[in-house]
C-alpha positions in Angstrom: 294.4 31.5 -41.5 297.2 34.1 -41.1 299.0 34.3 -37.8 298.8 38.1 -37.5 295.1 38.4 -36.6 295.5 35.7 -33.9 298.3 37.7 -32.3 296.3 40.9 -32.4 293.4 39.1 -30.8 295.5 37.6 -28.0 297.2 40.9 -27.2 294.1 43.0 -27.2 292.0 40.4 -25.3 294.6 40.3 -22.6 294.4 44.0 -22.2 290.7 43.9 -22.2 290.6 41.3 -19.5 292.3 43.7 -17.1 290.0 46.4 -18.4 292.7 48.7 -19.7 291.8 51.5 -22.1 292.6 50.8 -25.7 293.1 53.0 -28.8 289.8 53.6 -30.6 291.4 53.8 -34.1 290.0 50.5 -35.4 287.3 49.1 -37.7 285.1 49.1 -34.6 285.3 52.9 -34.0 281.6 53.1 -33.4 282.1 51.4 -30.0 283.9 54.5 -28.7 280.7 56.5 -29.0 278.8 54.2 -26.7 278.0 55.3 -23.1 279.1 51.8 -21.9 282.4 50.4 -23.0 282.5 46.8 -21.8 285.0 44.0 -22.0 282.7 42.4 -24.6 283.1 45.4 -26.8 286.9 45.5 -26.3 287.0 41.8 -27.4 284.7 42.3 -30.3 287.1 44.8 -31.9 289.9 42.3 -32.5 287.4 39.7 -33.5 286.3 42.2 -36.2 290.0 42.6 -37.2 290.3 38.9 -37.7 287.2 38.8 -39.9 288.4 41.8 -41.9 291.9 40.4 -42.4 290.6 36.9 -43.4 288.1 38.3 -45.9 290.7 40.6 -47.5 293.4 37.9 -47.7 291.1 35.4 -49.4 289.1 38.0 -51.3 285.8 37.1 -49.7 282.6 39.0 -48.9 282.9 40.4 -45.4 279.8 38.5 -44.4 281.3 35.2 -45.5 280.8 32.1 -43.3 284.4 31.1 -43.9 285.7 34.3 -42.3 283.3 34.0 -39.4 284.3 30.4 -38.7 287.9 31.4 -38.8 287.2 34.1 -36.2 285.4 31.5 -34.1 288.4 29.2 -34.2 290.7 32.0 -33.1 288.3 32.7 -30.2 288.4 29.1 -29.1 292.1 29.1 -29.2 292.2 32.2 -27.0 289.9 30.6 -24.5 292.1 27.5 -24.4 295.3 29.6 -23.9 293.6 31.8 -21.2 292.3 28.7 -19.4 288.7 30.0 -19.1 285.6 30.2 -21.3 285.7 34.0 -21.4 284.9 34.7 -25.1 281.8 33.4 -26.7 281.1 34.1 -30.4 277.7 33.2 -31.7 275.0 34.1 -34.2 276.2 32.6 -37.4 273.1 31.5 -39.4 272.9 30.7 -43.1 269.5 29.3 -43.8 269.5 30.0 -47.5 273.0 28.4 -47.9 274.5 31.2 -49.9 277.7 31.2 -47.9 276.9 34.5 -46.1 275.5 35.1 -42.7 271.8 35.9 -43.0 271.5 39.0 -40.9 275.2 40.1 -41.2 275.5 40.2 -37.4 277.2 38.1 -34.7 277.4 38.5 -31.0 280.4 38.5 -28.8 279.8 37.7 -25.1 282.2 38.2 -22.3 281.2 37.9 -18.6 277.5 39.1 -18.6 277.7 41.6 -21.4 277.2 41.2 -25.1 278.6 43.2 -28.0 277.1 43.1 -31.5 279.4 42.9 -34.6 277.7 44.3 -37.7 279.4 42.9 -40.8 279.7 44.6 -44.2 280.3 43.3 -47.7 283.6 45.2 -48.0 285.0 43.6 -44.9 284.5 46.5 -42.5 282.8 45.8 -39.2 281.0 48.0 -36.6 280.7 47.2 -32.9 277.6 48.1 -30.8 276.7 47.5 -27.2 274.3 44.5 -27.0 273.4 45.0 -23.3 273.6 43.0 -20.2 272.5 39.3 -20.1 270.1 38.5 -17.2 268.9 35.1 -16.2 266.1 36.6 -14.2 264.9 40.1 -14.9 263.4 40.2 -11.4 266.9 39.9 -9.9 268.6 42.8 -11.6 270.6 44.0 -8.6 271.5 40.5 -7.4 272.8 39.4 -10.8 274.5 42.8 -11.3 276.3 42.3 -8.0 277.4 38.8 -8.8 278.7 39.9 -12.2 280.6 42.9 -10.6 282.2 40.5 -8.1 283.2 38.1 -10.9 284.7 40.7 -13.1 286.5 42.5 -10.3 288.2 39.3 -9.1 289.2 38.3 -12.7 290.7 41.8 -13.2 292.5 41.7 -9.9 294.0 38.3 -10.6 295.0 39.4 -14.1 296.6 42.6 -13.0 298.1 41.2 -9.7 296.2 43.8 -7.7 294.1 43.7 -4.6 290.4 43.4 -5.2 289.8 46.4 -2.9 291.7 48.6 -5.4 289.8 51.8 -6.1 291.1 51.9 -9.7 289.8 48.4 -10.4 286.5 49.2 -8.8 286.1 52.3 -10.9 286.9 50.5 -14.2 284.6 47.5 -13.5 281.6 49.9 -13.1 281.5 50.0 -16.9 280.3 46.4 -16.9 277.1 47.2 -15.0 273.8 47.3 -16.9 272.1 50.5 -17.8 270.2 52.0 -14.8 272.4 50.2 -12.1 274.7 52.5 -10.1 277.6 51.4 -8.0 278.2 53.7 -5.1 279.7 53.9 -1.6 283.3 53.2 -2.9 285.3 55.5 -0.7 289.0 56.0 0.0 289.1 58.3 3.0 292.7 57.5 4.0 293.9 57.9 0.4 295.8 54.6 0.4 294.3 53.5 -3.0 291.9 51.0 -1.5 288.2 51.1 -0.6 287.9 51.7 3.1 285.4 49.0 4.1 285.4 46.6 1.1 281.7 47.0 0.5 279.8 48.5 -2.5 276.2 49.5 -2.8 274.4 48.8 -6.1 271.2 50.8 -6.6 268.4 50.8 -9.2 264.8 51.9 -9.2 264.9 52.9 -5.5 266.2 49.6 -4.3 269.7 48.6 -3.1 271.9 45.7 -2.4 275.3 45.6 -0.7 278.2 43.6 -2.3 280.9 42.7 0.2 284.3 42.4 -1.5 285.7 41.0 1.7 288.9 38.9 2.2 287.7 36.0 4.2 285.8 32.9 3.1 282.6 34.0 4.9 282.6 37.6 3.6 283.9 37.3 0.0 281.2 38.0 -2.5 278.4 38.2 0.0 275.3 40.0 -1.2 272.8 41.5 1.2 269.7 43.6 0.8 270.0 47.3 1.7 272.7 49.9 1.3 276.1 49.8 3.1 275.1 52.6 5.4 272.5 50.4 7.0 274.7 47.4 7.7 277.8 46.7 9.7 281.1 46.5 7.8 283.2 43.3 8.3 286.7 43.6 9.8 289.5 43.2 7.3 291.9 40.5 8.5 295.0 41.9 6.7 296.1 45.0 5.0 295.9 45.2 1.2 299.0 43.7 -0.3 301.1 45.8 -2.7 301.0 44.7 -6.3 304.1 42.8 -7.4 306.8 45.1 -9.0 
């Protein structure tokens, strides 16, 4: 397996973790046209590059199991170096044992979102949004809020920013499932941080409040109803400036 694809994956995956915009000139250009552009889709693009580079180097069909397994190994290495099980690549099936993936599709999961990698014989790949993964479809807002909190804190830690950062909150909204809106983020004093550290998630006429918080009792708390019907917690300290 050549080292170059691994370096590409590591660099782009690090950028994707902090939800930074990437150039769309890639084999996965179809992803740019999607309404949602998630971390899973960002990570799927370099996975596609690994598959493409491997199949071209060894003159294999782009749907080859060898190239897919090589990409899976690179994904495992990335998770090991990152120290968390962020990237999950699955869907390799070869029932007829012809050495090619049966449906020429694999899935890339990051956090609660899935991206679909469509493989082609010539080595080209296309990336599509595979949607949000729910454990319980009756708890759409609760699971969305938990996912938002998880991604927000991962991004804050990766970028060295405060989790109340308006820029981070805006970017993490892309991780929400279709039909779920994140509102009530407001920076009235223009300091770059949300005023009360609470977000309302709405869907189908219902709402929950996610408290970003900064105390053990408040952090990640989810309550039913919008923020404007509940009392905001008191912040115990001012947002800390990101390290220079």
